[in-house]
MARBA-218305 format. One line per field, with one value per residue (C-alpha): x, z, y; residue number from 1. Coordinates in pm, 1 decimal, m for minus. Last residue first. Layout:
<nodes>
c1 <- [X ...] .
c3 <- [Z ...] .
c2 <- [Y ...] .
seq <- [NUM ...] .
</nodes>
This chain:
<nodes>
c1 <- [m204.8 m240.5 m632.0 m615.1 m465.2 m733.2 m626.1 m630.7 m798.7 m613.2 m634.0 m375.1 m300.4 m117.2 177.1 234.1 583.6 597.3 946.6 1138.0 866.9 995.4 1205.2 1537.1 1456.0 1148.6 1085.5 719.1 418.8 93.8 m46.3 m317.6 m438.7 m656.7 m664.5 m890.6 m863.0 m538.1 m581.7 m217.1 85.5 448.5 466.2 158.7 351.2 564.7 267.0 55.0 347.9 422.7 45.0 33.2 348.7 197.4 m131.0 55.4 248.0 566.4 884.7 727.7 741.8 511.5 490.6 307.7 110.4 m38.5 m382.0 m539.3 m871.5 m1089.2 m1349.9 m1675.0 m1843.7 m1518.1] .
c3 <- [2306.2 1949.0 1951.7 2166.1 1874.5 1661.0 1391.1 1025.9 896.8 618.7 236.0 35.4 m316.6 m471.7 m692.7 m781.4 m905.4 m978.8 m1013.7 m1235.4 m1511.2 m1756.9 m2066.1 m1963.7 m1634.0 m1700.9 m1465.1 m1373.3 m1384.0 m1245.0 m1158.8 m988.4 m745.3 m492.8 m138.2 181.2 548.3 709.3 1050.4 1146.9 929.2 1068.5 1075.0 878.0 572.6 567.8 567.2 298.8 62.8 102.2 77.6 m260.9 m385.7 m259.3 m472.7 m782.8 m771.9 m686.3 m732.1 m512.6 m522.0 m351.0 m463.6 m213.7 m266.6 39.7 100.2 386.4 540.8 773.8 992.1 1025.9 1370.0 1523.1] .
c2 <- [780.7 980.3 963.4 1273.6 1458.5 1343.0 1071.3 1116.0 814.4 601.0 593.6 382.0 448.3 153.3 91.6 m276.2 m403.3 m762.2 m921.7 m1161.1 m1194.6 m1431.2 m1454.0 m1300.6 m1128.5 m910.5 m644.2 m585.6 m346.7 m273.8 47.9 242.8 m17.4 149.0 111.4 126.8 193.0 222.9 322.1 349.1 417.3 311.9 m71.6 m92.6 65.0 m247.2 m483.3 m284.4 m286.7 m652.7 m720.3 m543.7 m728.3 m1059.2 m985.7 m905.6 m1242.3 m1432.5 m1227.3 m931.7 m563.3 m299.8 41.2 294.7 619.9 818.2 928.4 1099.3 1073.2 1311.8 1145.5 1333.9 1194.4 1078.8] .
seq <- [74 73 72 71 70 69 68 67 66 65 64 63 62 61 60 59 58 57 56 55 54 53 52 51 50 49 48 47 46 45 44 43 42 41 40 39 38 37 36 35 34 33 32 31 30 29 28 27 26 25 24 23 22 21 20 19 18 17 16 15 14 13 12 11 10 9 8 7 6 5 4 3 2 1] .
</nodes>
C-alpha cells in the first residue's frame, strides 16, 4: 500500500485502577473488531468520584487505523 488511508474513531475506556488501564481496556475491546490500529491521541481524562476518592477513570482516545483495500480483507 503505497499511499495508505487512515480512519479515526473515538473510544472511551474505563478503569477503577488507572488512566493507563482505561486506555488499554479501550484498545483491547476495539481490537476485537478493528484491525490495523496504528496510533492514538488522548483527548480527555475524567473520573467518577465515589465518596472521597476516584471510583473510576474515564479516558477518551481517538484511534487511527489503516483502511484496508478490498483484496486485504481476506
